[in-house]
N, C-alpha and C positions, 0 to 999 in steps of 0.2 A: 402498573408496576414499572419501575425504572431500574435497569440493570447496567452495570459497567461491562462492556464487551471487549474493550481494548483500551490501550493507554490514551486514546483520543476519541473514543466514541461511546455513546450510551444508547440503549435500546428502550424505547417507551412502548409498552404493550397496552393498548386501549380496550381490547376485547378479545374474544375467542372465536366468535361466529361472524363470518363475512356478511355484511348487509349494507344497504345504502345509508342507513343511519350511522353506522360505524365509520363508513367512508367520510361522511360529513364531519364527524368529530375529528378524524385524522386531518382532514383538510383545514378545519378551524384551528387546530394546534399549529400546523405549519404556517398558516396565515399570521397567527399571533406572533410566532417566533420571528418571522420575516419582518413584521412591522416594528419589532423592538430594536432592530439594527444592532444586535449584540456584536461586539467586536470579536468575541471568542467563537462565534458561530461560523463554521466553515461550510457545512453542507447539511441538507436534509434529504433523507431517502425514505419517502412514505411507501408503505406496502399495504397488504390487505387488512392487517390488524395491528400493525406496528409503525413506528417512525424511528429510523436510525438517525441519531443526531451526532454529527461529526464536529468536533470542537478543537480549539487550540489550547493544549494543556499548559502552555507557557503563560496564557492569560487568565485561565480559570481551571481549577482542578475539578474532578468528578463531583466532589461534594457540593461545590458552588453551582455546577451545571444542574445537578439534581434539584437543588433548591429553586433555581430559576424555572425549571420544568414543572415542579410541583406548584409554583405560583401560577404558572399558565394554566395548568390543569384545574386548579381551584377556581380561577376566574371563569373558565369554560363551564364548570359545573354549576355556577351561579346564574348562568344564562341558558336560554333555550337555543341549542345549536341547530340552526337551519341548514348550515352549509352554504358555501358560495353558490351563486346561481348556476355557475358552470356554463361554459360555452358549448353550443351544439354544433358539431362538425359534420358536414355532409361530404362524404368521401366517395369519389367516383371509382367504380371498380369494373374492370373488364373480366367477366366470368367466362372462362372458356378452357378447354383442355390444353391449349397452347400456353396459357398463363397459369392455369391451375391443374397441374398434372394428376391430382388426386380427385378431381371433380367427378369424373366418370365412375371410378371405382367406388367412391363414397355413395353415389346415387344407386349403383347396383347393390351394394351391401344393405342399403336402407330400403330397397324396393321402391325407389322413387325415380322420376325422370330428372335429368340434369336441370331442367327449367324449374322444377319444383324445389330442388335443393337451393337454387339461386333465390327463388321467391321466399323461402323460409328464412334464409340468411339475411336478406335485404329488407324484410318487412318489419324487423325489430329495431328498437332504439336501444343501444348498449351504453352502459355506464363504464367509465374508466375507473377501475378499482385499484390499479397499481401501475407504477412505471418501473421497469427493471429489465433484467437480462442483458440489455444493451441500451445506450442512450436513445430515448425516443420510442422505446418499445412499450406500448400500452396494453395492459391485460384488460380485456373488455368482456363483460358478461351481461346477461347469460344467453347462451345459444339455445335455440329451440331444441327440446329433447329429441325430436325426430331426426336431427342431423348431427347430434353430438357424436364425436368419434375420438378414440384415444390417440395419443402420439404414435408415430410410426415406430415399429420395433427397431428399425435401423435408420438413424437420422441421415439426412442428406448432407453431403460434404459442403454443398453450396446452395443456398436459397437466394434467389434474386431479390434485390431491393424492391419494396412495394408489394411483395407477395402477401395476399390475404389468406389467412389460415385458421383452422379450427383445431383445438385440443380439448377434448372433453366438453366442459360447460363454457369454455372460453374461446374467444376469437381475437385475432390480432393482425397487425400489419408489420412486416419486417421493415424497419427503417433503412437498413442497408444490407448489402449482400453478406451472408454469414452462414455457418452451419445451422441446421435446424431440423427438428423432427415433427413439426406440426403438419396437419393435412392441408395441402395447398389447393385452393378452389378458385383463385383469381389473382388479379394484380391491379394495383392502383398507381396512377402517375403522381399522386400527391406526395409532397416532401414531408416526412415525419420528423426530421431533425436536421438542423443546420447550426453552424457555429455562432451565427449572429442571434437567432431567435430561440435556439436550443429546442427543447421538445415541443411539438405541436400540441400535445395533450397535457392536461393536468388532471390529477385525481378529482373526481366529481364531475368532470366534463361528460358529455353524452355524444354518441357517435351514431350516425345513420349512413349506411352503405347504399349508394345509388348506382344501379347497373347502367353501364354505358356500352356502346357498340365498339367494335374494333377500331373503326375509323375515328370515333371520338376519343378513344383512349390514346391513339397515336397522335391525334391533333393536340391533346393536352400534354404531350411530351413523354408519353409512355414508351417503353422499349420492349421489344420481343427477343 
């Protein structure tokens, strides 16, 4: 389904249920649009089940954009969408109460040790399902059911850049300091977004969290 949502944007809905297969279709549509080098295309904002297409209405109106999008969707339907291979990112994380102030409380609530929470969080490979909230913020899933936890009732006014957090089935890394209500369990020195390379993650990528010591975290440029 393709809807007009503003004078310069259209929303393409490719499905209703979040899944790796749907993510592959979304990534394939974005790849196809980028490869066409359309002059009217300004930006693409992929999410769990949709792609927001931002365009220049002075070059093409919604009817024309919709026709181009339908052409792309028709081509994708004629081929088996495997999805881009996706980069595997290994992200160092210093898991500790001084970088993850919710780690101890989460462990207590779940009846686990802090080391077990860390193990459960870092032993999985996560898929990047969406980029949003702020530039470079990747929504990763899915978190082990044993450590899933809801957002905090009262968000923090300031979450440090690099904070690794959990919210229900998702986990993420805050690319820069900002308000936030996710459960903080550690922090990474990795840069998630910069003006030159933009977002470190793309939808369809996979992420592995690698526990590191305090000394290694500081040695990699991490801050306390």
